[in-house]
C-alpha positions in Angstrom: 113.4 127.9 88.7 110.3 125.5 89.5 111.8 122.1 87.7 113.0 120.8 90.8 109.6 121.3 92.3 108.5 118.5 94.8 104.3 118.1 95.3 103.9 116.6 99.1 100.0 115.8 99.9 100.4 115.6 103.9 97.4 113.5 105.6 96.2 113.0 108.7 94.5 109.9 108.4 95.2 107.2 105.3 93.8 108.0 102.7 92.0 105.6 100.0 94.2 103.6 98.1 93.1 104.1 94.5 93.2 107.9 95.2 96.9 107.8 96.8 97.7 105.9 93.6 96.4 108.3 91.3 98.5 111.2 92.8 101.5 109.4 93.2 101.2 108.5 89.2 101.0 112.3 89.0 103.9 113.0 91.1 103.0 113.4 94.1 104.5 111.9 97.2 101.8 111.2 99.5 102.6 110.5 103.0 99.7 109.5 105.5 99.0 109.3 109.4 101.0 113.2 109.6 100.4 113.9 112.9 102.5 114.2 116.3 103.4 110.4 117.2 102.0 109.0 114.2 104.5 106.8 111.5 104.0 110.0 109.2 105.4 112.5 111.4 109.1 111.5 111.3 108.4 110.6 107.6 107.5 114.2 106.4 110.3 115.8 108.2 112.9 113.5 106.7 111.5 114.1 103.3 111.4 117.7 103.8 115.1 117.3 105.2 116.0 115.9 102.1 114.3 118.6 99.9 116.1 121.4 101.5 119.4 119.4 101.5 119.3 119.4 97.8 118.8 123.4 97.2 121.6 125.3 96.1 122.4 128.4 97.3 
């Protein structure tokens, strides 16, 4: 049931590069600047759309 689970870290600001790298190595998708009118807002929304698009009914 959870084999295709995606872990997302949505950060309001930029994260420390070493911490971001560690999270990504562990399988997390890190998106920085997830805040209205910031670059991460669209990236986060697109990722959620892509994940939902892969769901099977």
